[in-house]
PLY file of the C-alpha trace (Angstrom):
ply
format ascii 1.0
element vertex 418
property float x
property float y
property float z
element edge 417
property int vertex1
property int vertex2
end_header
81.58 92.92 146.10
80.78 94.55 149.46
78.44 92.81 151.91
77.99 89.72 149.75
76.80 87.70 152.72
73.99 90.18 153.34
73.18 90.16 149.64
73.01 86.37 149.82
70.66 86.36 152.81
68.49 88.96 151.16
68.07 86.79 148.07
66.76 83.77 149.99
63.23 82.78 150.86
62.42 82.92 154.61
62.58 79.12 154.90
65.88 78.82 153.07
67.37 81.69 155.10
66.32 79.94 158.31
67.91 76.67 157.15
71.17 78.32 156.12
71.50 80.34 159.33
70.96 77.20 161.41
73.73 75.39 159.51
76.11 78.33 159.90
75.40 78.65 163.63
76.21 74.99 164.18
79.36 75.31 162.05
80.57 78.24 164.18
79.90 76.24 167.32
82.05 73.43 165.90
84.68 75.82 164.42
84.18 74.25 160.99
84.82 76.52 157.97
81.87 76.71 155.55
81.77 78.28 152.09
79.13 79.03 149.51
80.51 77.48 146.32
80.08 76.92 142.63
77.08 78.15 140.72
75.69 79.71 143.89
78.57 82.20 143.97
78.37 82.76 140.23
74.67 83.63 140.42
75.21 85.84 143.44
77.85 87.84 141.56
75.59 88.04 138.50
72.82 89.51 140.64
70.37 86.64 140.22
67.29 86.97 142.37
67.13 83.27 143.24
70.19 81.52 144.67
70.52 77.80 145.36
72.48 77.12 148.52
75.43 74.79 147.86
77.82 74.65 150.80
81.35 73.28 150.97
82.51 72.25 154.43
86.18 71.92 155.38
85.30 69.13 157.74
82.59 66.48 158.06
79.62 67.78 156.09
77.45 64.79 156.93
78.03 65.19 160.67
77.21 68.89 160.42
73.97 68.18 158.57
73.00 65.45 161.04
73.59 67.80 163.96
71.35 70.55 162.63
68.57 68.49 161.03
66.51 67.84 164.22
66.23 71.52 165.16
65.02 72.32 161.63
62.64 69.36 161.44
64.42 68.47 158.21
64.84 65.19 156.41
68.46 64.35 155.62
69.75 62.43 152.60
73.40 61.40 152.74
75.85 59.94 150.22
78.79 58.72 152.31
80.96 57.82 149.30
80.96 61.46 148.22
80.77 63.07 151.65
77.55 64.90 150.79
74.30 65.55 152.60
71.07 67.31 151.65
68.80 68.90 154.23
65.17 68.94 153.05
62.80 71.00 155.13
59.20 71.89 154.44
60.20 75.06 152.61
63.93 74.77 151.91
66.74 72.58 150.60
70.40 73.01 151.57
73.20 70.93 150.02
76.39 70.32 151.99
79.54 68.62 150.76
82.87 67.91 152.39
85.59 69.69 150.41
87.30 67.06 148.28
89.55 66.28 145.38
88.63 63.93 142.55
90.68 61.33 140.70
89.51 60.10 137.28
90.83 56.60 136.66
89.57 56.61 133.05
87.66 59.00 130.77
83.94 59.18 131.46
84.08 57.25 134.73
82.70 58.69 137.91
85.64 60.02 139.95
87.10 58.63 143.12
86.92 61.27 145.84
89.06 62.06 148.86
88.68 64.80 151.49
90.88 67.79 150.66
91.19 71.53 151.39
88.99 74.11 149.69
91.64 74.95 147.05
91.61 71.34 145.79
87.82 71.31 145.86
87.66 74.36 143.62
90.29 72.90 141.30
88.10 69.86 140.52
85.27 71.96 139.07
84.25 72.43 135.46
84.59 76.13 134.60
86.29 79.08 136.26
82.95 80.81 136.79
81.91 77.80 138.92
85.23 77.56 140.78
84.74 80.35 143.29
83.79 80.34 146.97
82.39 82.85 149.44
83.47 82.39 153.04
80.48 82.10 155.40
82.14 80.67 158.53
85.83 80.66 159.36
88.91 82.73 158.57
87.70 83.80 155.12
84.31 85.11 156.25
82.87 87.56 153.74
85.71 87.01 151.25
85.57 85.66 147.68
88.12 82.92 147.01
88.80 82.99 143.27
92.03 81.11 142.43
91.31 80.65 138.71
90.05 84.06 137.59
86.33 83.37 137.63
85.40 86.98 138.39
87.37 88.21 135.39
85.73 85.56 133.16
82.31 86.64 134.38
83.10 90.21 133.43
84.27 89.23 129.94
81.44 86.69 129.51
83.81 83.81 128.89
83.57 80.11 129.64
86.96 78.62 130.43
87.89 75.19 131.79
90.53 74.80 134.47
92.91 72.46 132.62
93.51 70.86 129.24
92.18 67.39 130.14
88.90 68.70 131.54
86.67 67.34 128.75
88.61 64.10 128.66
88.00 63.56 132.38
84.28 64.29 132.08
82.78 64.96 128.65
79.40 65.88 130.17
81.10 69.25 130.66
80.53 69.76 126.93
76.76 69.69 127.47
77.09 71.94 130.50
79.22 74.36 128.47
76.40 74.65 125.94
73.84 75.16 128.70
75.82 77.91 130.44
76.82 79.62 127.19
73.18 79.73 126.09
71.79 80.79 129.47
74.24 83.62 130.09
75.04 84.54 126.46
78.70 83.68 127.12
81.34 82.63 124.60
83.79 79.77 124.92
87.33 80.92 125.59
89.22 80.18 122.33
91.58 77.67 123.95
88.70 75.97 125.74
86.79 75.75 122.46
89.74 74.10 120.72
90.01 71.53 123.52
86.25 70.90 123.41
86.18 70.27 119.68
89.27 68.10 119.91
87.76 66.00 122.72
84.10 65.77 121.64
84.70 62.11 120.85
85.05 61.43 124.58
81.25 61.71 124.80
81.27 58.08 123.68
82.57 57.14 127.14
79.66 58.77 129.00
76.84 56.52 130.16
73.37 56.95 128.73
71.93 57.80 132.13
74.32 60.72 132.59
73.72 62.02 129.07
69.95 61.82 129.52
70.27 63.76 132.78
72.24 66.51 131.05
69.73 66.78 128.20
66.85 67.02 130.67
68.66 69.89 132.39
69.00 71.59 129.01
65.28 71.07 128.35
64.54 72.96 131.57
66.25 76.11 130.32
64.13 79.02 129.08
65.55 78.65 125.57
66.84 75.07 125.34
67.27 75.29 121.59
70.18 77.71 121.97
72.18 75.06 123.85
71.18 72.39 121.32
72.32 74.58 118.42
75.68 75.09 120.10
76.10 71.34 120.61
75.38 70.86 116.92
77.83 73.59 115.94
80.54 72.02 118.08
79.98 68.54 116.61
78.85 67.10 119.92
75.43 65.76 118.93
76.76 63.42 116.28
79.33 62.09 118.74
76.50 61.04 121.04
74.36 59.30 118.40
74.04 59.67 114.60
70.27 60.27 114.87
70.82 63.51 116.79
71.17 66.60 114.62
69.82 70.07 113.92
68.14 70.71 110.58
67.00 74.09 109.23
63.41 73.26 110.15
64.19 72.53 113.76
65.41 76.09 114.37
61.85 77.36 114.03
60.29 74.29 115.63
61.62 74.89 119.14
60.09 78.36 119.61
56.84 77.16 117.98
56.54 74.42 120.60
57.28 76.81 123.44
54.57 79.22 122.25
51.83 76.72 121.48
52.30 73.32 123.14
51.28 72.71 126.76
54.15 72.63 129.22
53.37 69.02 130.09
54.17 67.93 126.52
57.40 69.86 126.05
60.02 67.51 127.59
58.83 64.55 125.50
58.44 66.68 122.36
62.01 67.95 122.73
63.40 64.43 122.34
61.71 64.31 118.92
63.23 67.63 117.85
66.66 66.26 118.75
66.15 63.45 116.23
63.91 65.05 113.58
64.45 62.39 110.90
64.64 59.30 113.11
63.17 56.11 111.67
61.33 53.42 113.63
64.34 51.13 113.21
66.66 53.72 114.82
64.55 54.31 117.94
65.82 51.26 119.89
69.45 52.27 119.31
68.90 55.88 120.43
66.76 54.76 123.36
69.53 52.48 124.57
72.27 55.06 124.04
70.47 57.69 126.13
68.83 55.29 128.62
65.44 56.70 127.66
62.46 55.56 129.67
59.42 53.80 128.24
57.38 56.99 127.57
60.32 58.66 125.85
60.88 55.67 123.57
57.18 55.36 122.80
56.99 59.05 121.94
59.93 58.75 119.54
58.41 55.64 117.92
55.07 57.42 117.47
56.82 60.49 116.09
58.55 58.36 113.46
55.19 56.74 112.61
53.42 60.11 112.26
56.12 61.33 109.90
55.18 58.42 107.62
51.66 59.91 107.51
52.73 63.35 106.32
51.95 62.66 102.64
48.41 61.68 103.65
48.09 64.70 105.94
49.31 66.98 103.14
46.58 65.89 100.70
44.35 68.71 99.48
41.14 67.16 100.82
41.34 65.21 104.05
38.30 64.82 106.27
38.82 65.65 109.96
37.49 62.23 110.95
40.30 60.56 108.97
42.91 62.76 110.64
41.49 61.86 114.06
41.38 58.17 113.15
45.07 58.28 112.21
46.21 60.21 115.30
43.94 59.17 118.18
46.33 56.42 119.29
49.43 58.65 119.18
50.91 60.47 122.20
50.16 64.18 122.35
53.85 65.10 122.59
54.68 63.26 119.35
51.88 65.05 117.47
53.02 68.44 118.79
56.60 67.72 117.72
55.47 66.80 114.21
53.29 69.91 114.04
56.31 72.03 114.95
58.36 70.48 112.14
55.66 70.36 109.42
54.88 72.70 106.52
51.93 75.09 107.01
49.04 72.91 105.76
50.05 69.84 107.75
50.84 71.97 110.78
47.37 73.58 110.69
45.69 70.19 110.54
47.78 68.75 113.35
47.22 71.76 115.59
43.50 71.73 114.89
43.42 68.04 115.78
45.29 68.74 119.03
43.15 71.70 120.04
39.76 70.74 118.68
39.15 67.53 116.78
40.48 65.04 119.33
38.03 66.35 121.93
34.91 66.01 119.77
32.42 63.47 121.13
28.80 62.65 120.28
26.08 64.28 122.37
24.13 61.02 122.51
24.71 59.08 125.70
24.73 55.28 125.97
21.29 55.40 127.60
19.96 57.34 124.60
21.35 54.72 122.25
19.77 51.90 124.23
16.44 53.71 124.01
16.83 53.94 120.24
17.46 50.21 119.95
21.24 49.87 119.99
22.20 46.84 122.09
25.13 46.90 124.49
28.41 45.53 123.16
30.76 46.14 120.23
27.94 47.58 118.15
27.63 50.53 120.50
31.31 51.39 120.01
30.78 51.25 116.25
27.88 53.65 116.56
29.88 56.02 118.75
32.62 56.09 116.10
30.04 56.73 113.39
28.49 59.64 115.28
31.87 61.15 116.17
32.98 61.04 112.53
29.74 62.73 111.50
30.30 65.45 114.08
33.90 65.99 112.98
33.03 66.15 109.29
30.11 68.52 109.81
27.39 66.09 108.72
25.55 66.58 112.01
25.63 69.57 114.34
23.42 68.80 117.35
21.67 66.09 119.33
18.68 65.90 117.02
20.98 65.51 114.04
22.70 62.60 115.75
19.36 60.92 116.46
18.27 61.30 112.83
21.58 59.85 111.63
21.27 56.94 114.02
17.68 56.21 112.92
18.77 56.15 109.27
21.68 53.86 110.16
19.37 51.51 112.06
16.96 51.46 109.13
19.74 50.47 106.71
21.01 47.78 109.09
17.48 46.38 109.51
16.86 46.25 105.73
20.23 44.55 105.22
19.47 41.92 107.83
16.09 41.21 106.22
0 1
1 2
2 3
3 4
4 5
5 6
6 7
7 8
8 9
9 10
10 11
11 12
12 13
13 14
14 15
15 16
16 17
17 18
18 19
19 20
20 21
21 22
22 23
23 24
24 25
25 26
26 27
27 28
28 29
29 30
30 31
31 32
32 33
33 34
34 35
35 36
36 37
37 38
38 39
39 40
40 41
41 42
42 43
43 44
44 45
45 46
46 47
47 48
48 49
49 50
50 51
51 52
52 53
53 54
54 55
55 56
56 57
57 58
58 59
59 60
60 61
61 62
62 63
63 64
64 65
65 66
66 67
67 68
68 69
69 70
70 71
71 72
72 73
73 74
74 75
75 76
76 77
77 78
78 79
79 80
80 81
81 82
82 83
83 84
84 85
85 86
86 87
87 88
88 89
89 90
90 91
91 92
92 93
93 94
94 95
95 96
96 97
97 98
98 99
99 100
100 101
101 102
102 103
103 104
104 105
105 106
106 107
107 108
108 109
109 110
110 111
111 112
112 113
113 114
114 115
115 116
116 117
117 118
118 119
119 120
120 121
121 122
122 123
123 124
124 125
125 126
126 127
127 128
128 129
129 130
130 131
131 132
132 133
133 134
134 135
135 136
136 137
137 138
138 139
139 140
140 141
141 142
142 143
143 144
144 145
145 146
146 147
147 148
148 149
149 150
150 151
151 152
152 153
153 154
154 155
155 156
156 157
157 158
158 159
159 160
160 161
161 162
162 163
163 164
164 165
165 166
166 167
167 168
168 169
169 170
170 171
171 172
172 173
173 174
174 175
175 176
176 177
177 178
178 179
179 180
180 181
181 182
182 183
183 184
184 185
185 186
186 187
187 188
188 189
189 190
190 191
191 192
192 193
193 194
194 195
195 196
196 197
197 198
198 199
199 200
200 201
201 202
202 203
203 204
204 205
205 206
206 207
207 208
208 209
209 210
210 211
211 212
212 213
213 214
214 215
215 216
216 217
217 218
218 219
219 220
220 221
221 222
222 223
223 224
224 225
225 226
226 227
227 228
228 229
229 230
230 231
231 232
232 233
233 234
234 235
235 236
236 237
237 238
238 239
239 240
240 241
241 242
242 243
243 244
244 245
245 246
246 247
247 248
248 249
249 250
250 251
251 252
252 253
253 254
254 255
255 256
256 257
257 258
258 259
259 260
260 261
261 262
262 263
263 264
264 265
265 266
266 267
267 268
268 269
269 270
270 271
271 272
272 273
273 274
274 275
275 276
276 277
277 278
278 279
279 280
280 281
281 282
282 283
283 284
284 285
285 286
286 287
287 288
288 289
289 290
290 291
291 292
292 293
293 294
294 295
295 296
296 297
297 298
298 299
299 300
300 301
301 302
302 303
303 304
304 305
305 306
306 307
307 308
308 309
309 310
310 311
311 312
312 313
313 314
314 315
315 316
316 317
317 318
318 319
319 320
320 321
321 322
322 323
323 324
324 325
325 326
326 327
327 328
328 329
329 330
330 331
331 332
332 333
333 334
334 335
335 336
336 337
337 338
338 339
339 340
340 341
341 342
342 343
343 344
344 345
345 346
346 347
347 348
348 349
349 350
350 351
351 352
352 353
353 354
354 355
355 356
356 357
357 358
358 359
359 360
360 361
361 362
362 363
363 364
364 365
365 366
366 367
367 368
368 369
369 370
370 371
371 372
372 373
373 374
374 375
375 376
376 377
377 378
378 379
379 380
380 381
381 382
382 383
383 384
384 385
385 386
386 387
387 388
388 389
389 390
390 391
391 392
392 393
393 394
394 395
395 396
396 397
397 398
398 399
399 400
400 401
401 402
402 403
403 404
404 405
405 406
406 407
407 408
408 409
409 410
410 411
411 412
412 413
413 414
414 415
415 416
416 417
């Protein structure tokens, strides 16, 4: 616990350290208490090497940020209704918020906020491990403020909410509980778990946009499936939408995707693993419930379509050209998701399509085809498809083979026309 402020500064990049020190210097000049709060303190105590800088200001956070921004050459983004400001420099980001209390007028609604002392600010937070502060400027400099036992819960690896109505006030805390429990290998405090399972139905009051945001944050974890499995175990997924569930096959699918699929495909593929048996008719309902964007909905629709092809893909003899013909119009992420969920034969074919077959193209160029007598227009596309299929199926292997195939094709066409 000694010298936590020095430990904090030592964990920061040079740019972030410069931004933080500038904010603290201006706060001292104004005699405004400033605290490191929330997950920043948690990660500092856990010895994390990278710390985000979230500051609580017992005063006007926006005014403080505006005063220091010019000297840092930083852009400033403010949200007056919440008393928050974000300083964005070339190589740092610092978040500042006026200490506040929150009032929830109804379950699932965004809270009304009012300026309040630090104690009230900590009391509005989700879990005890996120309800601590480290004094950086003011009378509590260098001290940990821990009114709810967060340090003890860190030591016993427990997640505990601050009051019984916590999940009723904001049921997105259920998704955050799964994310933290999975990330840190923590367990829910027994009383907290009983409240969570009792109040999982309050997820129905959360907007689709907020739920989507929480799922995206889960997808960014190193092992997102662990959080998803917890949400399934707690009964939370079904309370969000009946299409969301974990099946035995999905437990192996997540690590398969992480090992084999490109990082660019993973976020979209994860939506498919959340709804492994979704039908085309169910996609609009799930898309609306989670406020999914166009690409996410299209990926889910394609995934449902590909699943309808699995009996064809599982046939003993299927030519590569037919697999490519069936999949060329489908998004990569949907094909990867189906590969992750498929039995071995189908998986091998889908992965080979993704890694090899979809990239196969004829060696003949359009100019070569013109020289051989193929006119411009739709006929050239037909010929390209013919040559690609021959390449995929191993009927030709090089440029000369393609030319011979094309000459034979032209000869048949000419005889037919005569």
